[in-house]
C-alpha positions, 0 to 999 in steps of 0.5 A: 356429603349429600346424595348424588345421581350417576347416570340413572341411579341415585347414591347416598353417602356411606363412608366419608373421606376422613374415615377412609383416610383413617382406615387406610393409615391404620392398614398401612401401619399394620402392613409396615409392622408385619412386613418390617425387614421385607420389601413387599411388592404391592400388586394392585388390581386395576381399575378399582384399586388404583386410588386405594393403592396409591394412598396405601403406598404413601402411608406404608413406612417400609420400602415397598414396590408396586405393580399392576394387574387388570382383571375384569368380572363386572358389567354395570352393577353385577358381576358376570361370575367370570374373571378374565385377565386383561393386563398380566404380571410382568415382574419376577415373583420368585421369592417375593412377598406379595400383597394383592391390593384390591378395592373390594372382595365380594365372592372371593373368586377373583382373589382365588384365581389370582392367588392360584396364578401367583402361586405358580410363580414361587412367591415367598408369600401372598397376602390380601389387602382390601379396602372393602370386604363383603363377608356375606358374599364370600363363596370361597375360603380366603385368608384376607389379612388386611381389611379396611372396612367390612360392609353389607352386600350393597352396590357402592361407588367412589374412591376408585369404585365405579358405576359404568366407569363413572364416579371413580374420582369421588373422595367419599364412598356412596351406596345405591339408594 
């Protein structure tokens, strides 16, 4: 892994593909153990979590389903602080075990809004699974059950995360230099 340039910014390697695969497998094993006998619905938050959600689902060893929701709160490298729902949830969530699959949790405001919205639809339980967590940025108290990596407050991309819609397809995660 070497540094890369995306548009006007330079990025350096942070987490390798091998490390990501190892942690995704470990998180999937924990979900499979915790959710034994259930058929959880993975609710993947687009666009960023699609790569993580696909890899995670392939590693989960119990029956599960997947659906997608699209929320937006970013412009460029900064969050607008406002979350808007672009694509909503069509499934009946009543009595279901839900696992929200997110690429990154920073402030936690997106997750809080999602949990509040899902809670009105009578699920059995709602769990959060994130590839990346920035604990120093949290502005709300969340019970995040599944975390692959805790990272500092740096701007990152790759493995589904982007900079102005670029570099989602990178197999490794890079950090802004």
